[in-house]
The first five atom37 places (N, CA, C, CB, O) and aatype in JSON, in Angstrom:
{
  "aatype": [20, 20, 20, 20, 20, 20, 20, 20, 20, 20, 20, 20, 20, 20, 20, 20, 20, 20, 20, 20, 20, 20, 20, 20, 20, 20, 20, 20, 20, 20, 20, 20, 20, 20, 20, 20, 20, 20, 20, 20, 20, 20, 20, 20, 20, 20, 20, 20, 20, 20, 20, 20, 20, 20, 20, 20, 20, 20, 20, 20, 20, 20, 20, 20, 20, 20, 20, 20, 20, 20, 20, 20, 20, 20, 20, 20, 20, 20, 20, 20, 20, 20, 20, 20, 20, 20, 20, 20, 20, 20, 20, 20, 20, 20, 20, 20, 20, 20, 20, 20, 20, 20, 20, 20, 20, 20, 20, 20, 20, 20, 20, 20, 20, 20, 20, 20, 20, 20, 20, 20, 20, 20, 20, 20, 20, 20, 20, 20, 20, 20, 20, 20, 20, 20, 20, 20, 20, 20, 20, 20, 20, 20],
  "atom_mask": [
    [1, 1, 1, 1, 1],
    [1, 1, 1, 1, 1],
    [1, 1, 1, 1, 1],
    [1, 1, 1, 1, 1],
    [1, 1, 1, 1, 1],
    [1, 1, 1, 1, 1],
    [1, 1, 1, 1, 1],
    [1, 1, 1, 1, 1],
    [1, 1, 1, 1, 1],
    [1, 1, 1, 1, 1],
    [1, 1, 1, 1, 1],
    [1, 1, 1, 1, 1],
    [1, 1, 1, 1, 1],
    [1, 1, 1, 1, 1],
    [1, 1, 1, 1, 1],
    [1, 1, 1, 1, 1],
    [1, 1, 1, 1, 1],
    [1, 1, 1, 1, 1],
    [1, 1, 1, 1, 1],
    [1, 1, 1, 1, 1],
    [1, 1, 1, 1, 1],
    [1, 1, 1, 1, 1],
    [1, 1, 1, 1, 1],
    [1, 1, 1, 1, 1],
    [1, 1, 1, 1, 1],
    [1, 1, 1, 1, 1],
    [1, 1, 1, 1, 1],
    [1, 1, 1, 1, 1],
    [1, 1, 1, 1, 1],
    [1, 1, 1, 1, 1],
    [1, 1, 1, 1, 1],
    [1, 1, 1, 1, 1],
    [1, 1, 1, 1, 1],
    [1, 1, 1, 1, 1],
    [1, 1, 1, 1, 1],
    [1, 1, 1, 1, 1],
    [1, 1, 1, 1, 1],
    [1, 1, 1, 1, 1],
    [1, 1, 1, 1, 1],
    [1, 1, 1, 1, 1],
    [1, 1, 1, 1, 1],
    [1, 1, 1, 1, 1],
    [1, 1, 1, 1, 1],
    [1, 1, 1, 1, 1],
    [1, 1, 1, 1, 1],
    [1, 1, 1, 1, 1],
    [1, 1, 1, 1, 1],
    [1, 1, 1, 1, 1],
    [1, 1, 1, 1, 1],
    [1, 1, 1, 1, 1],
    [1, 1, 1, 1, 1],
    [1, 1, 1, 1, 1],
    [1, 1, 1, 1, 1],
    [1, 1, 1, 1, 1],
    [1, 1, 1, 1, 1],
    [1, 1, 1, 1, 1],
    [1, 1, 1, 1, 1],
    [1, 1, 1, 1, 1],
    [1, 1, 1, 1, 1],
    [1, 1, 1, 1, 1],
    [1, 1, 1, 1, 1],
    [1, 1, 1, 1, 1],
    [1, 1, 1, 1, 1],
    [1, 1, 1, 1, 1],
    [1, 1, 1, 1, 1],
    [1, 1, 1, 1, 1],
    [1, 1, 1, 1, 1],
    [1, 1, 1, 1, 1],
    [1, 1, 1, 1, 1],
    [1, 1, 1, 1, 1],
    [1, 1, 1, 1, 1],
    [1, 1, 1, 1, 1],
    [1, 1, 1, 1, 1],
    [1, 1, 1, 1, 1],
    [1, 1, 1, 1, 1],
    [1, 1, 1, 1, 1],
    [1, 1, 1, 1, 1],
    [1, 1, 1, 1, 1],
    [1, 1, 1, 1, 1],
    [1, 1, 1, 1, 1],
    [1, 1, 1, 1, 1],
    [1, 1, 1, 1, 1],
    [1, 1, 1, 1, 1],
    [1, 1, 1, 1, 1],
    [1, 1, 1, 1, 1],
    [1, 1, 1, 1, 1],
    [1, 1, 1, 1, 1],
    [1, 1, 1, 1, 1],
    [1, 1, 1, 1, 1],
    [1, 1, 1, 1, 1],
    [1, 1, 1, 1, 1],
    [1, 1, 1, 1, 1],
    [1, 1, 1, 1, 1],
    [1, 1, 1, 1, 1],
    [1, 1, 1, 1, 1],
    [1, 1, 1, 1, 1],
    [1, 1, 1, 1, 1],
    [1, 1, 1, 1, 1],
    [1, 1, 1, 1, 1],
    [1, 1, 1, 1, 1],
    [1, 1, 1, 1, 1],
    [1, 1, 1, 1, 1],
    [1, 1, 1, 1, 1],
    [1, 1, 1, 1, 1],
    [1, 1, 1, 1, 1],
    [1, 1, 1, 1, 1],
    [1, 1, 1, 1, 1],
    [1, 1, 1, 1, 1],
    [1, 1, 1, 1, 1],
    [1, 1, 1, 1, 1],
    [1, 1, 1, 1, 1],
    [1, 1, 1, 1, 1],
    [1, 1, 1, 1, 1],
    [1, 1, 1, 1, 1],
    [1, 1, 1, 1, 1],
    [1, 1, 1, 1, 1],
    [1, 1, 1, 1, 1],
    [1, 1, 1, 1, 1],
    [1, 1, 1, 1, 1],
    [1, 1, 1, 1, 1],
    [1, 1, 1, 1, 1],
    [1, 1, 1, 1, 1],
    [1, 1, 1, 1, 1],
    [1, 1, 1, 1, 1],
    [1, 1, 1, 1, 1],
    [1, 1, 1, 1, 1],
    [1, 1, 1, 1, 1],
    [1, 1, 1, 1, 1],
    [1, 1, 1, 1, 1],
    [1, 1, 1, 1, 1],
    [1, 1, 1, 1, 1],
    [1, 1, 1, 1, 1],
    [1, 1, 1, 1, 1],
    [1, 1, 1, 1, 1],
    [1, 1, 1, 1, 1],
    [1, 1, 1, 1, 1],
    [1, 1, 1, 1, 1],
    [1, 1, 1, 1, 1],
    [1, 1, 1, 1, 1],
    [1, 1, 1, 1, 1],
    [1, 1, 1, 1, 1],
    [1, 1, 1, 1, 1]
  ],
  "atom_positions": [
    [[1.18, -1.11, -0.15], [-0.01, 0.02, 0.05], [0.89, 1.51, -0.34], [-0.75, 0.02, 1.99], [2.12, 1.43, -0.24]],
    [[0.51, 2.32, -0.6], [0.99, 3.11, -1.11], [0.42, 4.64, -0.2], [0.7, 2.81, -2.57], [-0.75, 4.87, 0.11]],
    [[1.26, 5.28, 0.0], [0.96, 6.53, 0.61], [-0.33, 7.12, 0.17], [2.03, 7.47, 0.36], [-1.1, 7.33, 1.11]],
    [[-0.84, 7.47, -1.17], [-1.8, 8.11, -1.84], [-3.18, 7.47, -1.89], [-1.32, 8.3, -3.08], [-4.27, 8.04, -1.97]],
    [[-2.85, 5.89, -1.79], [-3.87, 4.73, -2.02], [-4.64, 4.89, -0.28], [-2.88, 2.86, -2.46], [-5.85, 4.87, -0.04]],
    [[-3.76, 5.02, 0.48], [-4.32, 5.22, 1.97], [-4.89, 6.34, 2.2], [-3.38, 5.14, 2.99], [-5.68, 6.44, 3.14]],
    [[-4.62, 7.39, 1.4], [-4.9, 8.82, 1.98], [-6.29, 8.66, 1.0], [-3.55, 10.35, 1.64], [-7.34, 9.06, 1.49]],
    [[-6.3, 8.31, 0.18], [-8.13, 7.88, -0.9], [-8.78, 6.9, 0.02], [-7.98, 6.78, -2.89], [-10.0, 6.92, 0.14]],
    [[-8.02, 5.99, 0.7], [-8.98, 5.08, 1.68], [-9.48, 5.7, 2.75], [-8.33, 3.91, 2.27], [-10.61, 5.35, 3.07]],
    [[-8.97, 6.5, 3.37], [-9.42, 7.16, 4.51], [-10.24, 8.26, 4.11], [-8.35, 7.59, 5.34], [-10.58, 8.88, 5.12]],
    [[-10.66, 8.74, 3.13], [-11.2, 9.95, 2.26], [-12.57, 9.97, 3.4], [-11.58, 9.57, 0.18], [-12.89, 11.02, 3.96]],
    [[-12.93, 9.35, 3.52], [-14.9, 9.26, 4.32], [-14.58, 9.54, 5.71], [-15.98, 7.31, 4.33], [-15.35, 10.07, 6.51]],
    [[-13.06, 9.03, 6.01], [-12.88, 9.04, 7.28], [-12.6, 10.7, 7.86], [-11.71, 7.99, 7.52], [-13.21, 11.32, 8.74]],
    [[-11.55, 11.08, 7.09], [-11.27, 12.42, 7.51], [-9.74, 12.62, 7.12], [-11.59, 12.64, 9.12], [-9.08, 11.77, 6.52]],
    [[-9.25, 13.92, 7.57], [-7.85, 13.7, 7.37], [-6.94, 12.98, 8.38], [-7.34, 14.9, 7.17], [-7.17, 13.03, 9.59]],
    [[-5.91, 12.32, 7.86], [-5.05, 11.46, 8.47], [-3.83, 11.68, 8.15], [-5.31, 10.25, 8.26], [-3.46, 12.07, 7.04]],
    [[-2.98, 11.4, 9.29], [-1.39, 11.83, 9.07], [-0.69, 10.54, 9.19], [-0.74, 12.98, 10.25], [-0.6, 9.91, 10.24]],
    [[0.04, 10.03, 7.46], [0.71, 9.05, 7.35], [2.21, 9.18, 7.73], [0.48, 8.67, 6.17], [2.83, 10.19, 7.41]],
    [[2.79, 8.18, 8.41], [4.15, 8.2, 8.85], [4.83, 6.89, 8.58], [4.22, 8.53, 10.29], [4.3, 5.8, 8.79]],
    [[5.69, 7.03, 8.23], [6.55, 5.56, 8.1], [6.73, 5.02, 9.35], [8.05, 5.66, 7.46], [6.8, 5.63, 10.42]],
    [[6.82, 3.71, 9.14], [7.14, 2.87, 10.23], [7.6, 1.81, 10.02], [6.29, 2.64, 10.92], [6.99, 1.52, 8.99]],
    [[8.34, 0.84, 10.25], [8.45, -0.39, 10.21], [8.75, -0.46, 8.78], [7.32, -1.14, 10.74], [9.47, 0.3, 8.13]],
    [[7.88, -1.84, 8.28], [7.96, -1.93, 6.81], [6.52, -1.06, 6.0], [8.0, -3.71, 6.44], [6.12, -1.34, 4.87]],
    [[6.24, -0.57, 6.42], [5.03, 0.14, 6.18], [4.73, 1.76, 6.6], [4.11, -0.68, 6.84], [5.59, 2.64, 6.65]],
    [[3.17, 1.95, 6.9], [2.92, 3.17, 7.59], [2.21, 3.27, 8.67], [2.44, 3.95, 6.89], [1.33, 2.41, 8.59]],
    [[2.09, 4.02, 9.89], [1.62, 4.27, 10.78], [0.52, 5.32, 10.5], [2.53, 4.5, 11.57], [0.8, 6.28, 9.79]],
    [[-0.71, 5.19, 11.03], [-1.77, 6.29, 10.87], [-2.62, 6.78, 11.89], [-2.6, 5.95, 9.98], [-3.32, 6.06, 12.6]],
    [[-2.52, 8.3, 11.97], [-2.97, 8.68, 12.99], [-3.99, 9.86, 12.54], [-1.88, 8.97, 13.88], [-4.02, 10.55, 11.52]],
    [[-4.92, 9.82, 13.85], [-5.97, 11.05, 13.46], [-5.68, 11.84, 14.61], [-7.72, 10.68, 13.29], [-5.49, 11.12, 15.59]],
    [[-5.57, 13.26, 14.87], [-5.54, 14.09, 16.48], [-4.61, 13.73, 17.18], [-6.69, 13.9, 17.47], [-4.64, 13.82, 18.41]],
    [[-3.32, 13.13, 16.28], [-2.4, 12.77, 17.06], [-2.13, 11.38, 17.83], [-2.5, 13.6, 17.77], [-1.16, 11.02, 18.5]],
    [[-3.19, 10.78, 17.53], [-3.52, 9.47, 18.1], [-3.21, 8.37, 16.64], [-5.36, 9.5, 18.75], [-3.75, 8.33, 15.54]],
    [[-2.2, 7.63, 17.19], [-2.04, 6.44, 15.73], [-3.03, 5.13, 16.18], [-0.01, 5.68, 15.47], [-3.02, 4.51, 17.24]],
    [[-3.85, 4.95, 15.02], [-4.77, 4.08, 15.34], [-5.18, 2.8, 14.35], [-5.82, 4.9, 15.57], [-6.11, 1.99, 14.36]],
    [[-3.72, 3.09, 13.28], [-3.91, 2.25, 12.26], [-2.23, 1.93, 11.74], [-5.0, 3.01, 11.1], [-1.31, 2.74, 11.62]],
    [[-2.24, 0.4, 11.48], [-0.81, 0.59, 10.71], [-1.19, -0.47, 9.44], [0.83, 0.03, 11.8], [-1.91, -1.47, 9.41]],
    [[-0.43, 0.16, 8.47], [-0.09, -0.49, 6.83], [0.62, -0.81, 6.7], [-0.01, -0.04, 5.76], [1.54, -0.06, 6.39]],
    [[0.87, -2.36, 6.82], [1.97, -3.06, 6.96], [1.58, -4.0, 5.29], [2.04, -3.99, 8.71], [0.53, -4.11, 4.66]],
    [[3.16, -4.58, 5.01], [3.2, -5.49, 3.73], [1.9, -6.64, 4.08], [4.96, -6.35, 3.53], [1.2, -7.03, 3.15]],
    [[1.72, -6.99, 5.08], [0.47, -7.96, 5.43], [-0.75, -7.4, 5.5], [0.56, -8.61, 6.7], [-1.79, -8.02, 5.65]],
    [[-0.62, -6.05, 5.37], [-2.22, -5.63, 5.18], [-2.21, -4.45, 5.75], [-3.4, -6.57, 5.87], [-1.27, -3.66, 5.82]],
    [[-3.7, -4.29, 6.32], [-4.02, -2.93, 7.1], [-4.74, -3.6, 8.47], [-5.2, -1.72, 6.11], [-5.67, -4.42, 8.44]],
    [[-4.0, -2.97, 9.84], [-4.52, -3.22, 10.78], [-5.0, -2.12, 11.64], [-3.83, -3.96, 11.25], [-4.47, -1.02, 11.55]],
    [[-6.12, -2.35, 12.61], [-6.84, -1.32, 13.4], [-6.53, -1.77, 14.66], [-8.39, -1.16, 13.16], [-6.49, -2.93, 15.07]],
    [[-6.26, -0.48, 15.36], [-6.22, -0.33, 16.9], [-7.51, -1.22, 17.53], [-6.34, 1.41, 17.35], [-8.59, -0.7, 17.24]],
    [[-7.6, -2.28, 18.21], [-8.55, -2.93, 18.79], [-8.67, -3.13, 20.24], [-8.56, -3.95, 18.27], [-7.53, -3.01, 20.7]],
    [[-9.42, -3.35, 21.08], [-9.42, -3.66, 22.32], [-10.77, -4.35, 22.59], [-9.14, -2.5, 23.14], [-11.33, -4.57, 21.51]],
    [[-11.58, -4.8, 23.75], [-12.35, -5.48, 24.5], [-13.47, -5.15, 23.96], [-12.24, -5.31, 25.81], [-14.25, -6.09, 23.78]],
    [[-13.91, -3.85, 23.56], [-14.83, -3.5, 23.08], [-15.31, -3.67, 21.4], [-14.7, -2.44, 23.53], [-16.46, -3.73, 20.98]],
    [[-14.25, -3.72, 20.74], [-13.84, -3.94, 19.1], [-13.67, -5.25, 18.89], [-12.46, -3.24, 18.57], [-14.3, -5.72, 17.95]],
    [[-12.9, -6.08, 19.6], [-12.07, -7.32, 19.17], [-13.39, -8.24, 18.76], [-10.95, -8.05, 20.54], [-13.26, -9.06, 17.85]],
    [[-14.46, -8.11, 19.33], [-15.68, -9.0, 18.89], [-16.27, -9.08, 17.41], [-16.8, -8.56, 19.7], [-16.84, -10.08, 16.99]],
    [[-16.05, -7.64, 16.51], [-16.41, -7.19, 15.81], [-15.42, -8.04, 14.73], [-16.52, -5.85, 16.09], [-15.8, -8.73, 13.79]],
    [[-14.24, -7.81, 15.08], [-13.29, -8.32, 14.18], [-13.22, -9.86, 14.29], [-11.93, -7.68, 14.43], [-13.3, -10.51, 13.25]],
    [[-13.11, -10.37, 15.22], [-13.76, -11.77, 15.23], [-14.92, -12.6, 14.28], [-14.27, -11.76, 16.39], [-14.94, -13.67, 13.69]],
    [[-15.79, -11.57, 14.47], [-17.18, -11.86, 13.71], [-16.76, -12.09, 12.22], [-18.34, -10.5, 13.81], [-17.31, -12.91, 11.48]],
    [[-15.51, -11.11, 11.83], [-15.21, -11.29, 10.29], [-14.08, -12.21, 10.22], [-14.84, -9.89, 9.51], [-13.32, -12.19, 9.24]],
    [[-13.91, -13.04, 11.21], [-12.84, -13.78, 10.95], [-11.57, -13.39, 10.65], [-13.1, -14.42, 10.17], [-10.75, -14.15, 10.13]],
    [[-11.31, -12.02, 10.98], [-10.05, -11.34, 11.33], [-9.06, -12.16, 12.45], [-10.48, -9.88, 11.91], [-9.32, -12.83, 13.45]],
    [[-8.21, -11.87, 11.99], [-6.96, -12.15, 13.29], [-6.15, -11.04, 13.85], [-5.76, -13.1, 12.8], [-6.24, -10.0, 13.21]],
    [[-5.42, -11.03, 14.84], [-4.4, -9.85, 15.42], [-3.27, -10.13, 14.25], [-3.73, -10.11, 17.32], [-3.07, -10.98, 13.39]],
    [[-2.58, -8.76, 14.78], [-1.45, -8.58, 14.04], [-0.54, -9.89, 14.3], [-0.77, -7.21, 14.44], [-1.09, -10.71, 15.03]],
    [[0.63, -10.2, 13.89], [1.6, -11.41, 14.12], [2.89, -11.07, 13.42], [1.01, -12.84, 13.51], [2.87, -10.52, 12.32]],
    [[3.96, -11.36, 14.01], [4.97, -11.19, 13.08], [6.07, -12.15, 13.93], [5.39, -9.47, 12.78], [5.91, -12.43, 15.12]],
    [[7.16, -12.6, 13.15], [7.7, -13.7, 13.74], [9.38, -13.21, 13.63], [7.19, -15.21, 12.9], [9.84, -12.66, 12.63]],
    [[10.15, -13.51, 14.82], [11.29, -13.25, 15.25], [12.17, -14.64, 15.0], [11.15, -12.74, 16.68], [11.61, -15.55, 14.4]],
    [[13.34, -14.78, 15.38], [14.1, -15.79, 14.85], [13.64, -17.23, 15.88], [15.82, -15.27, 14.91], [13.93, -18.39, 15.55]],
    [[13.01, -16.91, 16.94], [12.77, -17.78, 17.63], [11.03, -18.2, 18.25], [13.72, -17.43, 18.51], [10.66, -19.06, 19.05]],
    [[10.27, -17.21, 17.49], [8.8, -17.54, 17.97], [7.76, -16.37, 17.11], [8.69, -17.33, 19.93], [8.15, -15.25, 16.78]],
    [[6.75, -16.76, 16.91], [5.66, -16.0, 16.5], [5.07, -15.15, 17.62], [4.66, -16.88, 15.94], [4.51, -15.7, 18.57]],
    [[5.21, -13.46, 17.53], [4.79, -12.75, 18.24], [3.27, -12.22, 17.81], [5.78, -11.88, 18.38], [3.11, -11.9, 16.63]],
    [[2.35, -12.14, 18.55], [0.96, -11.97, 18.52], [0.96, -10.64, 19.23], [0.07, -13.17, 19.19], [1.35, -10.52, 20.39]],
    [[0.41, -9.46, 18.35], [0.04, -8.33, 19.09], [-1.38, -7.89, 18.93], [0.9, -7.28, 18.74], [-1.9, -7.28, 17.99]],
    [[-1.84, -8.27, 19.94], [-3.46, -8.54, 20.38], [-4.05, -7.03, 19.89], [-3.74, -8.9, 22.42], [-5.07, -7.14, 19.21]],
    [[-3.57, -5.57, 20.12], [-4.12, -4.6, 20.17], [-4.23, -3.98, 18.63], [-3.5, -3.9, 21.16], [-4.81, -2.94, 18.33]],
    [[-3.66, -4.7, 17.91], [-4.27, -4.64, 16.22], [-4.7, -5.76, 15.52], [-3.27, -4.18, 15.21], [-4.27, -6.91, 15.58]],
    [[-5.47, -5.36, 14.96], [-6.45, -6.53, 14.18], [-6.48, -6.32, 12.75], [-8.07, -6.5, 14.65], [-6.69, -5.16, 12.38]],
    [[-6.29, -7.29, 11.8], [-6.24, -6.98, 10.37], [-7.78, -6.75, 9.93], [-5.5, -8.22, 9.51], [-8.65, -7.48, 10.41]],
    [[-8.09, -5.73, 9.02], [-9.35, -5.05, 8.85], [-9.61, -6.14, 7.73], [-9.37, -3.27, 8.45], [-8.77, -6.59, 6.94]],
    [[-10.89, -6.46, 7.83], [-11.62, -7.5, 6.85], [-11.56, -6.55, 5.31], [-13.54, -7.92, 7.49], [-11.74, -5.34, 5.15]],
    [[-11.21, -7.75, 4.19], [-10.92, -7.25, 3.19], [-12.31, -6.5, 2.39], [-10.2, -8.31, 2.53], [-12.29, -5.64, 1.51]],
    [[-13.25, -7.05, 2.9], [-14.51, -6.4, 1.78], [-14.66, -4.8, 2.26], [-16.37, -7.33, 2.01], [-15.38, -3.97, 1.71]],
    [[-13.89, -4.61, 3.28], [-14.05, -3.17, 3.9], [-13.22, -2.15, 2.89], [-13.37, -3.11, 5.58], [-13.23, -0.92, 3.04]],
    [[-12.45, -2.89, 1.79], [-11.54, -2.0, 1.19], [-12.46, -1.6, -0.27], [-9.92, -2.8, 0.93], [-12.1, -0.77, -1.1]],
    [[-13.78, -2.44, -0.32], [-14.57, -1.49, -1.41], [-15.98, -0.85, -0.91], [-14.94, -2.43, -2.79], [-17.05, -0.71, -1.5]],
    [[-15.52, -0.49, 0.53], [-16.96, 0.27, 1.14], [-16.36, 1.2, 1.91], [-18.1, -0.66, 2.12], [-16.42, 1.01, 3.12]],
    [[-15.73, 2.28, 1.46], [-15.24, 3.3, 2.37], [-16.02, 4.07, 3.2], [-14.62, 4.11, 1.75], [-15.44, 4.85, 3.96]],
    [[-17.58, 4.01, 3.22], [-18.11, 4.86, 4.46], [-18.33, 3.46, 5.61], [-19.86, 5.91, 4.0], [-18.52, 3.66, 6.81]],
    [[-18.29, 2.27, 5.09], [-18.41, 1.58, 6.56], [-16.75, 1.35, 6.85], [-19.46, -0.13, 6.56], [-16.54, 0.76, 7.91]],
    [[-15.7, 1.66, 6.17], [-14.28, 1.37, 6.35], [-13.87, 2.65, 7.6], [-13.35, 1.52, 4.65], [-13.04, 2.59, 8.51]],
    [[-14.96, 3.92, 7.14], [-14.82, 4.97, 8.14], [-15.54, 4.43, 9.41], [-15.45, 6.4, 7.63], [-14.99, 4.77, 10.45]],
    [[-16.3, 3.9, 9.52], [-16.81, 3.39, 10.66], [-16.1, 2.73, 11.56], [-17.65, 2.72, 10.41], [-16.04, 2.91, 12.77]],
    [[-15.44, 1.76, 10.72], [-14.38, 1.16, 11.56], [-13.25, 1.58, 11.77], [-14.1, 0.17, 11.27], [-12.55, 0.93, 12.55]],
    [[-12.73, 2.77, 11.18], [-11.7, 3.83, 11.45], [-11.91, 4.9, 12.71], [-11.62, 4.65, 10.16], [-11.08, 5.4, 13.47]],
    [[-13.14, 5.02, 12.63], [-13.53, 5.65, 13.77], [-13.77, 4.87, 15.11], [-14.63, 6.27, 13.43], [-13.59, 5.57, 16.1]],
    [[-14.1, 3.67, 15.32], [-13.85, 2.62, 16.33], [-12.5, 2.49, 16.57], [-14.36, 1.33, 15.96], [-12.16, 2.63, 17.75]],
    [[-11.8, 2.29, 15.9], [-10.07, 2.1, 15.87], [-9.37, 2.98, 16.63], [-9.39, 2.28, 14.47], [-8.4, 2.8, 17.37]],
    [[-10.32, 4.48, 16.19], [-9.38, 5.47, 16.94], [-10.05, 5.67, 18.43], [-9.27, 7.04, 16.05], [-9.57, 6.11, 19.47]],
    [[-11.09, 5.27, 18.17], [-11.91, 5.61, 20.01], [-11.18, 4.33, 20.67], [-14.27, 5.41, 20.22], [-11.19, 4.37, 21.9]],
    [[-10.69, 3.45, 20.23], [-10.3, 2.27, 21.2], [-8.7, 2.82, 21.47], [-10.46, 0.45, 20.39], [-8.22, 2.79, 22.59]],
    [[-8.07, 3.25, 20.46], [-6.96, 3.82, 20.9], [-6.87, 5.05, 21.86], [-6.39, 4.08, 19.86], [-5.95, 5.23, 22.66]],
    [[-8.08, 5.97, 21.66], [-8.09, 6.99, 22.66], [-8.22, 6.11, 24.02], [-9.36, 8.11, 22.41], [-7.59, 6.35, 25.05]],
    [[-9.01, 5.2, 23.86], [-9.16, 4.63, 25.36], [-7.98, 3.86, 26.11], [-10.31, 3.61, 25.33], [-7.72, 3.88, 27.31]],
    [[-7.42, 3.29, 25.23], [-5.8, 2.88, 25.74], [-4.82, 4.04, 26.21], [-4.96, 2.19, 24.45], [-4.01, 3.91, 27.13]],
    [[-4.99, 5.05, 25.54], [-4.11, 6.32, 25.81], [-4.51, 7.04, 27.3], [-4.39, 7.46, 24.5], [-3.85, 7.76, 28.06]],
    [[-6.01, 6.48, 27.37], [-6.47, 6.89, 29.05], [-5.97, 6.2, 29.92], [-7.87, 6.78, 29.48], [-5.56, 6.65, 30.99]],
    [[-5.93, 4.82, 29.52], [-5.59, 3.95, 30.65], [-4.23, 3.92, 30.81], [-6.06, 2.62, 30.51], [-3.92, 3.69, 31.98]],
    [[-3.34, 4.06, 30.08], [-1.84, 4.49, 30.12], [-1.58, 5.79, 31.27], [-1.38, 5.03, 28.46], [-0.87, 5.69, 32.27]],
    [[-2.19, 6.76, 30.93], [-1.62, 7.98, 31.26], [-1.75, 8.26, 32.97], [-2.39, 9.11, 30.34], [-0.92, 9.02, 33.46]],
    [[-2.57, 7.76, 33.68], [-2.61, 7.88, 35.35], [-1.27, 6.96, 35.68], [-4.27, 7.14, 36.18], [-0.75, 7.25, 36.76]],
    [[-0.74, 6.07, 35.04], [0.27, 4.97, 35.54], [1.57, 5.96, 35.53], [0.42, 3.42, 34.42], [2.3, 6.14, 36.5]],
    [[1.76, 6.72, 33.95], [2.6, 7.48, 33.88], [2.59, 8.75, 34.87], [2.6, 7.71, 32.69], [3.66, 9.16, 35.32]],
    [[1.65, 9.22, 35.13], [1.87, 10.35, 36.28], [2.12, 9.94, 37.58], [0.73, 11.21, 36.44], [2.62, 10.63, 38.46]],
    [[1.64, 8.41, 37.71], [2.03, 8.06, 39.47], [3.37, 7.69, 39.47], [1.16, 6.68, 40.28], [4.13, 7.91, 40.41]],
    [[3.69, 7.12, 38.4], [5.71, 6.82, 37.97], [6.4, 8.07, 38.22], [6.21, 6.45, 36.0], [7.43, 8.07, 38.91]],
    [[5.9, 9.17, 37.69], [6.62, 10.26, 37.68], [6.6, 11.17, 38.86], [6.28, 10.88, 36.65], [7.35, 12.14, 39.0]],
    [[5.55, 10.71, 39.84], [5.25, 11.24, 40.9], [6.2, 10.57, 41.89], [3.84, 11.13, 41.14], [6.81, 11.24, 42.72]],
    [[6.32, 9.35, 41.82], [6.96, 8.24, 42.58], [8.38, 8.72, 42.61], [6.78, 6.74, 41.9], [9.12, 8.99, 43.56]],
    [[8.57, 8.74, 41.39], [10.06, 9.03, 40.84], [10.69, 10.52, 41.77], [9.94, 9.4, 38.83], [11.71, 10.56, 42.45]],
    [[10.0, 11.32, 41.59], [10.29, 12.98, 42.11], [10.31, 12.74, 43.54], [8.98, 14.3, 41.68], [11.22, 13.26, 44.19]],
    [[9.24, 11.88, 44.27], [9.32, 11.95, 45.75], [10.57, 10.98, 45.88], [7.86, 11.45, 46.61], [11.56, 11.58, 46.3]],
    [[10.72, 9.92, 45.69], [12.01, 8.97, 45.94], [13.31, 10.09, 45.85], [12.16, 7.58, 44.56], [14.05, 10.25, 46.82]],
    [[13.51, 10.89, 44.49], [14.55, 11.78, 44.37], [14.73, 12.88, 45.28], [14.5, 12.27, 43.23], [15.88, 13.17, 45.61]],
    [[13.7, 13.56, 45.78], [13.64, 14.42, 46.87], [14.14, 13.75, 47.84], [12.42, 14.93, 47.2], [15.24, 14.17, 48.2]],
    [[13.59, 12.53, 48.6], [14.18, 12.31, 49.84], [15.48, 11.88, 49.82], [13.5, 11.49, 50.54], [16.13, 11.96, 50.86]],
    [[16.07, 11.33, 48.59], [17.56, 11.12, 48.53], [18.19, 12.2, 48.6], [18.02, 10.5, 47.44], [19.11, 12.44, 49.38]],
    [[17.79, 12.82, 47.9], [18.99, 14.42, 48.26], [18.54, 15.24, 49.29], [19.13, 15.71, 46.91], [17.37, 15.63, 49.35]],
    [[19.56, 15.58, 50.25], [19.42, 16.26, 51.19], [19.46, 17.48, 50.97], [20.09, 15.98, 51.95], [20.18, 17.95, 50.09]],
    [[18.55, 18.36, 51.88], [18.58, 19.87, 51.21], [19.6, 20.56, 52.03], [17.05, 20.77, 51.27], [20.05, 20.13, 53.09]],
    [[20.0, 21.93, 51.33], [21.28, 22.44, 51.82], [21.08, 23.02, 52.88], [21.97, 23.26, 51.03], [22.13, 23.4, 53.4]],
    [[19.83, 23.36, 53.65], [19.81, 23.93, 54.99], [20.25, 22.86, 56.18], [18.33, 24.48, 55.25], [20.75, 23.17, 57.26]],
    [[19.94, 21.45, 55.69], [20.19, 20.62, 56.5], [21.8, 20.35, 56.74], [19.45, 19.57, 56.09], [22.3, 20.02, 57.82]],
    [[22.44, 20.54, 55.65], [24.03, 20.3, 55.82], [24.7, 21.51, 56.33], [24.77, 19.91, 54.43], [25.85, 21.42, 56.75]],
    [[24.1, 22.63, 56.32], [24.74, 23.91, 56.88], [24.5, 23.97, 58.12], [24.33, 25.16, 56.33], [25.34, 24.47, 58.87]],
    [[23.06, 23.36, 58.7], [22.8, 22.79, 60.33], [24.06, 22.11, 60.93], [21.54, 21.54, 60.4], [24.74, 22.51, 61.88]],
    [[24.2, 21.0, 60.16], [24.97, 19.89, 60.81], [26.59, 20.62, 60.75], [24.76, 18.22, 59.82], [27.5, 20.28, 61.5]],
    [[26.68, 21.34, 60.04], [28.23, 21.98, 59.83], [28.29, 22.95, 60.78], [28.6, 22.68, 58.33], [29.37, 23.38, 61.17]],
    [[27.13, 23.39, 61.24], [27.32, 24.69, 61.89], [27.45, 24.08, 63.68], [25.77, 25.9, 61.46], [28.05, 24.59, 64.62]],
    [[26.62, 22.8, 63.62], [26.71, 22.27, 64.93], [27.85, 21.26, 65.24], [25.47, 21.66, 65.22], [28.04, 20.75, 66.34]],
    [[28.5, 21.07, 64.23], [29.94, 20.26, 64.39], [31.14, 21.26, 64.85], [30.42, 19.53, 62.83], [32.02, 20.84, 65.61]],
    [[31.16, 22.53, 64.4], [32.11, 23.53, 65.18], [31.96, 24.1, 66.36], [32.31, 24.51, 64.57], [32.79, 24.75, 67.0]],
    [[30.59, 23.77, 66.69], [30.62, 24.3, 68.73], [31.01, 23.66, 69.35], [29.46, 24.49, 69.67], [31.04, 23.92, 70.56]]
  ]
}
């Protein structure tokens, strides 16, 4: 799939940003990546709300081979081939994929904030204040 084909494919969905990624493209809207166009096909972001729809179509999650095993990425599922000929329905699936990607981003965000707070609190405990050092130095002179 080339860039122009993808732009045309998502015309009913709305404007998308297409960036080179791996062996294909990452497709995003409003700054959120929701699809991957790779040699093996077009994959949409999926979650517990949308995976049953993909399963009903006989779609499979994205997989790739390493030197030792097959890795399954359950968060991206192959778009049913019939949708390449139905741009209106493809746009509906794309909106659902964008919503799944946005839900995933919301679930990640609190963990990142908690980790940042924890890291700064730990750093603050490890770093003594200058006032404390000055007082200790003063006491040692007495």
